[in-house]
C-alpha positions as CSV (number, residue, x, y, z in Angstrom):
1,M,110.1,99.9,76.5
2,S,111.7,96.7,77.2
3,R,110.9,94.5,80.2
4,P,113.2,94.6,83.0
5,R,115.5,91.6,84.0
6,C,114.3,89.9,87.0
7,P,117.0,88.0,88.9
8,P,117.0,84.3,88.9
9,R,115.2,82.9,92.0
10,S,116.6,79.9,93.7
11,P,114.2,77.6,95.5
12,R,114.5,77.4,99.3
13,A,115.6,74.0,100.7
14,G,112.6,71.7,100.9
15,L,110.2,74.1,99.1
16,P,109.2,73.9,95.3
17,A,110.4,76.4,93.0
18,R,107.9,79.1,92.1
19,T,107.1,79.5,88.5
20,S,106.0,83.3,88.9
21,T,108.0,85.5,91.1
22,T,106.9,88.8,92.4
23,C,109.3,90.5,89.9
24,D,107.7,88.7,87.0
25,R,104.2,89.8,88.2
26,L,105.4,93.5,88.4
27,A,107.1,93.4,85.2
28,A,104.0,92.0,83.4
29,L,101.8,95.1,84.7
30,P,100.5,97.3,81.8
31,A,103.6,99.5,81.0
32,D,101.1,102.3,79.9
33,E,99.6,102.4,83.4
34,F,102.4,101.5,85.5
35,P,105.7,102.7,83.7
36,H,107.8,103.3,86.8
37,T,106.8,99.9,88.5
38,V,107.4,98.0,85.3
39,A,110.9,99.8,84.8
40,L,111.9,99.2,88.4
41,A,110.4,95.6,88.9
42,G,114.1,94.4,89.3
43,D,115.2,96.8,91.9
44,L,112.1,96.6,93.7
45,T,112.5,92.7,94.3
46,A,116.2,92.5,94.6
47,P,117.0,89.3,96.6
48,D,119.5,91.4,98.7
49,L,117.7,93.2,101.5
50,D,120.5,95.6,101.8
51,T,120.3,96.5,98.1
52,R,116.6,96.9,98.5
53,F,116.7,99.1,101.5
54,E,119.5,101.5,99.9
55,F,117.2,101.7,96.7
56,A,114.2,102.7,98.7
57,L,116.3,105.0,100.9
58,D,117.6,106.7,97.8
59,R,114.1,107.2,96.4
60,L,112.8,108.5,99.7
61,L,115.7,111.1,99.7
62,D,115.1,112.0,95.9
63,G,111.5,112.7,96.9
64,I,112.2,115.0,99.6
65,A,115.3,116.8,97.7
66,A,112.3,117.3,95.0
67,L,109.9,119.1,97.2
68,P,109.4,122.9,96.7
69,R,111.2,125.1,99.2
70,S,109.4,128.0,100.6
């Protein structure tokens, strides 16, 4: 499985650039133990909050739709 592409991170004004981002840390987890987290590292840490919210909401709705119906 290939590692996800983490979006480039620009430093905030007046603050030093970080060498390791949250995305990089998630992508570096053992893929055999955390396959979904590793595969989705870029989506989980998208810089745009609207994109992250939409991604999380879609996963929540997918989970609800997958529940067994009685």
